[in-house]
MINUBA-584326 format. One line per 8 residues: their letters; for each residue x negated, y negated, z of C-alpha. Coordinates in steps of 0.05 Angstrom, whole numbers, plus 5000, padded with zeros to 4 digits. Example, Ala and Ser with C-alpha at 12.3 -4.5 7.8 and 13.67 -1.06 7.14 Angstrom:
2
AS) 4754,5090,5156 ~ 4727,5021,5143
//
This chain:
546
XXXXXXXX) 5000,5000,5000 ~ 4961,4941,4974 ~ 5011,4884,4976 ~ 5070,4866,5019 ~ 5113,4862,4956 ~ 5108,4937,4952 ~ 5123,4947,5026 ~ 5187,4984,5044
XXXXXXXX) 5179,4977,5120 ~ 5156,4924,5168 ~ 5097,4968,5188 ~ 5074,4975,5116 ~ 5080,4899,5107 ~ 5039,4887,5170 ~ 4983,4933,5147 ~ 4978,4900,5079
XXXXXXXX) 4980,4830,5109 ~ 4927,4846,5162 ~ 4880,4871,5107 ~ 4893,4813,5060 ~ 4885,4759,5114 ~ 4835,4793,5160 ~ 4793,4732,5176 ~ 4849,4681,5175
XXXXXXXX) 4885,4656,5238 ~ 4945,4696,5260 ~ 4965,4679,5332 ~ 4945,4628,5384 ~ 4976,4607,5450 ~ 4989,4532,5456 ~ 4961,4531,5527 ~ 4895,4562,5503
XXXXXXXX) 4861,4626,5522 ~ 4885,4668,5463 ~ 4868,4658,5390 ~ 4869,4718,5344 ~ 4852,4728,5271 ~ 4894,4778,5233 ~ 4839,4830,5241 ~ 4837,4818,5317
XXXXXXXX) 4913,4820,5319 ~ 4913,4887,5282 ~ 4862,4917,5330 ~ 4904,4898,5390 ~ 4964,4928,5357 ~ 4925,4993,5346 ~ 4901,4997,5418 ~ 4970,4980,5445
XXXXXXXX) 5004,5031,5399 ~ 4954,5084,5423 ~ 4971,5066,5495 ~ 5046,5070,5483 ~ 5038,5137,5449 ~ 4997,5163,5508 ~ 5054,5140,5554 ~ 5101,5184,5515
XXXXXXXX) 5130,5132,5467 ~ 5159,5169,5408 ~ 5199,5157,5345 ~ 5271,5141,5363 ~ 5254,5113,5432 ~ 5265,5040,5452 ~ 5219,4990,5487 ~ 5242,4929,5526
XXXXXXXX) 5203,4863,5526 ~ 5218,4812,5580 ~ 5168,4759,5559 ~ 5161,4686,5542 ~ 5134,4668,5473 ~ 5062,4690,5475 ~ 5014,4729,5429 ~ 5019,4792,5471
XXXXXXXX) 5092,4797,5453 ~ 5075,4803,5380 ~ 5021,4855,5395 ~ 5066,4900,5436 ~ 5128,4891,5392 ~ 5089,4909,5329 ~ 5053,4966,5365 ~ 5119,4996,5388
XXXXXXXX) 5146,4994,5317 ~ 5085,5031,5291 ~ 5098,5086,5342 ~ 5170,5090,5316 ~ 5201,5056,5377 ~ 5253,5002,5369 ~ 5228,4942,5408 ~ 5279,4892,5435
XXXXXXXX) 5277,4830,5478 ~ 5311,4808,5542 ~ 5330,4735,5548 ~ 5286,4698,5599 ~ 5348,4670,5633 ~ 5380,4738,5647 ~ 5394,4760,5718 ~ 5374,4830,5740
XXXXXXXX) 5446,4853,5729 ~ 5448,4826,5658 ~ 5380,4855,5642 ~ 5401,4922,5670 ~ 5461,4923,5623 ~ 5419,4915,5559 ~ 5360,4958,5583 ~ 5408,5013,5605
XXXXXXXX) 5449,5009,5541 ~ 5385,5014,5499 ~ 5359,5072,5541 ~ 5290,5041,5548 ~ 5240,5077,5593 ~ 5185,5024,5585 ~ 5188,4950,5600 ~ 5133,4900,5584
XXXXXXXX) 5138,4837,5625 ~ 5100,4780,5660 ~ 5100,4755,5732 ~ 5159,4707,5724 ~ 5205,4766,5710 ~ 5172,4820,5752 ~ 5219,4817,5812 ~ 5280,4823,5767
XXXXXXXX) 5246,4878,5728 ~ 5233,4918,5791 ~ 5305,4908,5812 ~ 5327,4936,5744 ~ 5283,4997,5752 ~ 5313,5011,5820 ~ 5383,5018,5790 ~ 5409,5086,5773
XXXXXXXX) 5443,5059,5710 ~ 5377,5054,5672 ~ 5324,5104,5649 ~ 5268,5053,5662 ~ 5208,5084,5696 ~ 5146,5046,5671 ~ 5133,4971,5676 ~ 5073,4942,5640
XXXXXXXX) 5052,4875,5671 ~ 5013,4820,5634 ~ 4972,4766,5671 ~ 4972,4799,5739 ~ 4962,4864,5778 ~ 5016,4898,5818 ~ 5014,4967,5850 ~ 5081,4986,5820
XXXXXXXX) 5061,4970,5749 ~ 5011,4986,5694 ~ 4966,4928,5675 ~ 4961,4901,5604 ~ 4887,4917,5597 ~ 4900,4986,5626 ~ 4951,4997,5570 ~ 4901,4976,5517
XXXXXXXX) 4849,5025,5546 ~ 4900,5080,5558 ~ 4904,5110,5488 ~ 4858,5149,5443 ~ 4805,5114,5402 ~ 4823,5161,5346 ~ 4895,5135,5340 ~ 4907,5124,5266
XXXXXXXX) 4950,5061,5259 ~ 4955,5065,5183 ~ 4979,5137,5186 ~ 5030,5116,5239 ~ 5054,5059,5194 ~ 5062,5105,5134 ~ 5105,5153,5175 ~ 5159,5101,5186
XXXXXXXX) 5218,5102,5138 ~ 5264,5045,5115 ~ 5323,5078,5152 ~ 5286,5079,5219 ~ 5313,5034,5273 ~ 5269,4972,5278 ~ 5300,4930,5334 ~ 5361,4917,5376
XXXXXXXX) 5390,4847,5380 ~ 5437,4838,5438 ~ 5492,4788,5421 ~ 5495,4728,5466 ~ 5561,4749,5498 ~ 5610,4691,5488 ~ 5669,4740,5490 ~ 5645,4796,5535
XXXXXXXX) 5583,4838,5552 ~ 5528,4834,5499 ~ 5532,4887,5445 ~ 5468,4918,5417 ~ 5463,4905,5342 ~ 5421,4960,5310 ~ 5376,4935,5253 ~ 5334,4980,5210
XXXXXXXX) 5270,4967,5172 ~ 5312,4965,5108 ~ 5357,4911,5138 ~ 5298,4866,5157 ~ 5258,4877,5093 ~ 5319,4859,5051 ~ 5327,4795,5091 ~ 5254,4777,5088
XXXXXXXX) 5253,4786,5013 ~ 5316,4745,5003 ~ 5294,4688,5049 ~ 5224,4685,5019 ~ 5253,4681,4949 ~ 5305,4628,4967 ~ 5259,4583,5008 ~ 5197,4596,4964
XXXXXXXX) 5156,4613,5024 ~ 5081,4621,5014 ~ 5025,4657,5052 ~ 4987,4623,5108 ~ 5040,4573,5129 ~ 5036,4544,5200 ~ 5095,4556,5246 ~ 5113,4550,5320
XXXXXXXX) 5145,4607,5360 ~ 5187,4575,5414 ~ 5258,4603,5416 ~ 5273,4668,5454 ~ 5252,4730,5415 ~ 5318,4761,5435 ~ 5348,4714,5382 ~ 5348,4745,5312
XXXXXXXX) 5329,4678,5280 ~ 5264,4671,5320 ~ 5247,4743,5310 ~ 5254,4734,5235 ~ 5219,4667,5230 ~ 5158,4677,5273 ~ 5150,4752,5281 ~ 5173,4788,5217
XXXXXXXX) 5161,4733,5165 ~ 5089,4723,5189 ~ 5078,4798,5185 ~ 5098,4795,5112 ~ 5064,4730,5092 ~ 5003,4724,5137 ~ 5025,4661,5174 ~ 4988,4622,5227
XXXXXXXX) 5034,4622,5288 ~ 5026,4581,5352 ~ 5067,4608,5411 ~ 5101,4560,5459 ~ 5120,4592,5526 ~ 5161,4532,5549 ~ 5215,4509,5499 ~ 5215,4441,5531
XXXXXXXX) 5144,4430,5506 ~ 5158,4442,5433 ~ 5171,4368,5417 ~ 5101,4350,5439 ~ 5071,4412,5406 ~ 5097,4391,5338 ~ 5045,4336,5334 ~ 4989,4384,5352
XXXXXXXX) 5008,4441,5304 ~ 5040,4400,5247 ~ 5080,4460,5224 ~ 5095,4472,5151 ~ 5156,4515,5169 ~ 5203,4498,5226 ~ 5270,4529,5247 ~ 5315,4506,5302
XXXXXXXX) 5388,4507,5323 ~ 5420,4438,5314 ~ 5404,4415,5385 ~ 5329,4403,5372 ~ 5343,4367,5306 ~ 5395,4324,5342 ~ 5347,4308,5400 ~ 5291,4288,5353
XXXXXXXX) 5340,4246,5313 ~ 5364,4212,5377 ~ 5293,4196,5398 ~ 5280,4162,5331 ~ 5345,4123,5330 ~ 5332,4099,5401 ~ 5269,4065,5375 ~ 5305,4032,5317
XXXXXXXX) 5368,4007,5352 ~ 5409,4063,5321 ~ 5392,4042,5250 ~ 5379,4098,5200 ~ 5358,4046,5149 ~ 5304,4017,5194 ~ 5278,4087,5210 ~ 5277,4106,5136
XXXXXXXX) 5239,4043,5120 ~ 5182,4068,5164 ~ 5191,4140,5141 ~ 5118,4159,5137 ~ 5102,4131,5205 ~ 5163,4164,5238 ~ 5151,4234,5211 ~ 5076,4230,5225
XXXXXXXX) 5090,4209,5297 ~ 5137,4268,5306 ~ 5087,4316,5276 ~ 5133,4333,5218 ~ 5092,4301,5162 ~ 5069,4368,5134 ~ 5136,4403,5136 ~ 5151,4442,5072
XXXXXXXX) 5210,4482,5095 ~ 5259,4460,5150 ~ 5319,4503,5169 ~ 5376,4494,5218 ~ 5424,4549,5239 ~ 5456,4589,5296 ~ 5511,4536,5304 ~ 5545,4483,5260
XXXXXXXX) 5501,4423,5245 ~ 5535,4355,5233 ~ 5524,4331,5161 ~ 5501,4264,5190 ~ 5443,4299,5223 ~ 5422,4333,5159 ~ 5431,4268,5121 ~ 5386,4232,5171
XXXXXXXX) 5328,4280,5160 ~ 5336,4277,5086 ~ 5331,4201,5091 ~ 5263,4213,5125 ~ 5241,4261,5070 ~ 5251,4325,5111 ~ 5288,4376,5068 ~ 5331,4404,5124
XXXXXXXX) 5378,4458,5100 ~ 5431,4498,5137 ~ 5437,4574,5139 ~ 5493,4620,5160 ~ 5489,4689,5189 ~ 5489,4727,5254 ~ 5456,4785,5288 ~ 5502,4832,5249
XXXXXXXX) 5475,4805,5182 ~ 5402,4806,5204 ~ 5405,4732,5216 ~ 5419,4707,5146 ~ 5476,4716,5096 ~ 5476,4648,5061 ~ 5421,4596,5056 ~ 5411,4528,5024
XXXXXXXX) 5357,4526,4970 ~ 5307,4469,4987 ~ 5315,4435,4920 ~ 5392,4437,4921 ~ 5414,4426,4992 ~ 5487,4408,5005 ~ 5499,4378,5073 ~ 5559,4408,5108
XXXXXXXX) 5549,4476,5075 ~ 5507,4536,5091 ~ 5488,4548,5019 ~ 5502,4607,4972 ~ 5493,4680,4990 ~ 5423,4711,4989 ~ 5405,4753,4929 ~ 5436,4822,4936
XXXXXXXX) 5486,4798,4989 ~ 5561,4794,4974 ~ 5604,4744,5011 ~ 5679,4737,5002 ~ 5738,4709,5040 ~ 5796,4750,5067 ~ 5868,4726,5058 ~ 5864,4688,5124
XXXXXXXX) 5798,4655,5105 ~ 5754,4702,5146 ~ 5683,4709,5119 ~ 5666,4780,5098 ~ 5595,4802,5083 ~ 5569,4864,5047 ~ 5499,4886,5027 ~ 5432,4910,5053
XXXXXXXX) 5429,4857,5109 ~ 5490,4885,5145 ~ 5472,4921,5210 ~ 5472,4996,5220 ~ 5523,4986,5275 ~ 5533,4969,5349 ~ 5493,5015,5395 ~ 5537,5065,5432
XXXXXXXX) 5600,5031,5407 ~ 5627,5070,5347 ~ 5698,5042,5355 ~ 5674,4970,5355 ~ 5629,4985,5296 ~ 5688,5013,5257 ~ 5728,4950,5274 ~ 5671,4905,5249
XXXXXXXX) 5653,4943,5185 ~ 5712,4968,5144 ~ 5716,5029,5099 ~ 5690,4989,5039 ~ 5628,4967,5079 ~ 5651,4895,5089 ~ 5629,4864,5154 ~ 5685,4822,5185
XXXXXXXX) 5648,4764,5216 ~ 5704,4730,5255 ~ 5686,4664,5222 ~ 5732,4622,5179 ~ 5700,4595,5116 ~ 5710,4563,5048 ~ 5671,4560,4983 ~ 5660,4499,4941
XXXXXXXX) 5658,4498,4865 ~ 5584,4517,4864 ~ 5592,4577,4910 ~ 5564,4544,4972 ~ 5596,4569,5037 ~ 5624,4522,5089 ~ 5639,4550,5158 ~ 5703,4521,5188
XXXXXXXX) 5703,4554,5257 ~ 5708,4619,5295 ~ 5776,4652,5288 ~ 5781,4661,5363 ~ 5761,4589,5377 ~ 5812,4554,5332 ~ 5854,4506,5374 ~ 5929,4509,5365
XXXXXXXX) 5961,4449,5400 ~ 6030,4446,5432 ~ 6060,4425,5365 ~ 6030,4486,5330 ~ 5975,4448,5292 ~ 5911,4488,5279 ~ 5845,4451,5289 ~ 5771,4466,5289
XXXXXXXX) 5739,4447,5356 ~ 5669,4455,5326 ~ 5684,4402,5273 ~ 5712,4354,5326 ~ 5652,4366,5371 ~ 5602,4355,5315 ~ 5636,4290,5297 ~ 5632,4266,5369
XXXXXXXX) 5559,4284,5376 ~ 5540,4249,5312 ~ 5575,4186,5334 ~ 5523,4168,5387 ~ 5453,4193,5407 ~ 5478,4185,5479 ~ 5522,4247,5471 ~ 5482,4310,5483
XXXXXXXX) 5539,4360,5488 ~ 5614,4356,5476 ~ 5670,4406,5483 ~ 5739,4394,5456 ~ 5799,4415,5498 ~ 5868,4420,5467 ~ 5892,4492,5459 ~ 5966,4492,5477
XXXXXXXX) 5961,4419,5498 ~ 5999,4358,5473 ~ 5934,4322,5453 ~ 5859,4332,5451 ~ 5810,4313,5506 ~ 5735,4323,5513 ~ 5683,4338,5565 ~ 5619,4300,5547
XXXXXXXX) 5548,4310,5573 ~ 5497,4255,5563 ~ 5432,4269,5528 ~ 5381,4272,5585 ~ 5326,4238,5544 ~ 5366,4182,5512 ~ 5406,4169,5575 ~ 5347,4174,5623
XXXXXXXX) 5360,4131,5685 ~ 5430,4114,5663 ~ 5488,4124,5712 ~ 5539,4168,5675 ~ 5597,4135,5710 ~ 5574,4062,5705 ~ 5625,4020,5667 ~ 5573,4003,5614
XXXXXXXX) 5558,4076,5601 ~ 5632,4094,5598 ~ 5644,4036,5550 ~ 5588,4060,5504 ~ 5617,4131,5503 ~ 5686,4102,5490 ~ 5658,4065,5430 ~ 5629,4130,5404
XXXXXXXX) 5695,4166,5414 ~ 5731,4111,5377 ~ 5682,4116,5320 ~ 5690,4191,5317 ~ 5766,4185,5319 ~ 5764,4141,5256 ~ 5734,4201,5219 ~ 5783,4252,5247
XXXXXXXX) 5855,4267,5228 ~ 5905,4235,5275 ~ 5923,4301,5308 ~ 5848,4316,5319 ~ 5832,4250,5355 ~ 5804,4251,5426 ~ 5853,4214,5471 ~ 5814,4220,5536
XXXXXXXX) 5745,4243,5557 ~ 5706,4258,5620 ~ 5631,4249,5627 ~ 5600,4309,5664 ~ 5539,4296,5706 ~ 5474,4334,5694 ~ 5452,4374,5633 ~ 5477,4439,5602
XXXXXXXX) 5419,4487,5593 ~ 5413,4547,5548 ~ 5430,4609,5587 ~ 5467,4569,5640 ~ 5540,4567,5660 ~ 5561,4529,5598 ~ 5515,4552,5542 ~ 5493,4620,5517
XXXXXXXX) 5418,4632,5509 ~ 5428,4614,5436 ~ 5460,4547,5456 ~ 5531,4563,5437 ~ 5587,4536,5481 ~ 5617,4585,5531 ~ 5687,4559,5523 ~ 5724,4602,5573
XXXXXXXX) 5672,4593,5630 ~ 5672,4518,5615 ~ 5748,4516,5620 ~ 5745,4554,5686 ~ 5688,4514,5717 ~ 5716,4446,5699 ~ 5789,4463,5708 ~ 5801,4406,5757
XXXXXXXX) 5769,4354,5712 ~ 5808,4379,5652 ~ 5875,4377,5688 ~ 5862,4305,5708 ~ 5855,4288,5634 ~ 5926,4314,5624 ~ 5956,4286,5689 ~ 5993,4232,5650
XX) 6002,4220,5575 ~ 5956,4167,5546
//
């Protein structure tokens, strides 16, 4: 196997890439201490794979990673895959109970972790609901664990990594992606090598990705998008990846790395936009007039490919970055479609759409507007849930996504909302809360989060959270702050249909963090928990008609 174009599995792609880019940079940690070439990366994968094999890791097994973004994650994940194990990640924010659910469901016997998660990891191992028996600890020693260096020294020097890679087949299970659980316990999405290779091929073709690009790994590796963008794509294209253990540091890291490829959910693009507008009195025109200086100051001056996904992105946000010369394009997909089903081409981006389907992927709309997807990117199924798999994938192999969409005349898909999240007010009018919320957030950089309330109600209201950076030092309940938010709501209402307008709002103190009470780890709104937690505030908004 001489080129990644001929590779049928992720292991074959990795081997070809490591040979072709042997002396070029592969992985570095932003805090220093680790900097590997592709040859050094490959040797650590070999030693780690040999150690896992010595521990009894076999084809068909699973391996849990409870790690921040760091080079060692890539080494152990890739090593496990070479042994035939399906490696999966646990969200950093998970409690021991949540972690026990996914580790138990996966049937993992081995967990690789670091000190920040060790106490929770030990608690998971103590539960009878999991098969976990071995914990490998990085960065520290603990009597109840196996050290990282001990793992590397544990296996045979004669372990043949290339032979192991060649033994893997396209139908083998590559990874499990546990859904973020907005509507119940996370389900384990089973993805094969064939699923991921089809996605990598389609994304590389659509975005015209090239070898050696610089990227930053900063979102949780439990998220399919991050796993694709900074784990699997680099293994296919020989990228130079800098890992960022603390997502809050990524803004400052941009200027250091100057990435050529950057993916983020809308929140980061919104925050960066808000920081720019705060410097130019809210004027996009003034910011665009100093375009070169602005993007250089942000560290985005060498961006070639910029992608936003995982949640709806307001067209105004995409338009802002286009005004600064950043070709930000939206994508649509989910864990069940290996992350991507449709994707905007960089030279023909349409704001407000998620682009046309990838090559080889079919997308159509059901009678009620639900988006259906069929093709090689569709998951094998939900782990241990045959009935739910059968509900999701019909007899004709169409995946029912649960999203409402529409196509334009050029075949670009626009996502309207989740079927289960559509608001039906007291008068029977259907509305998209995501559209209303995006309109609110784009009306003022002060608004960090917004959730529209109105299902079964006579009118719509909103809970609003201020952006912690833009609103730093500002009292959320000061009359001036309330007046500024009211101006933003008024501006948003001018762009909404009369029935969609926000009649009242409440500013919520603090910030909503990924993995917290209000947001999933992938930064989607937890609508039911929000409604329960803020029930008193919501009821006050409906105490008397406006």
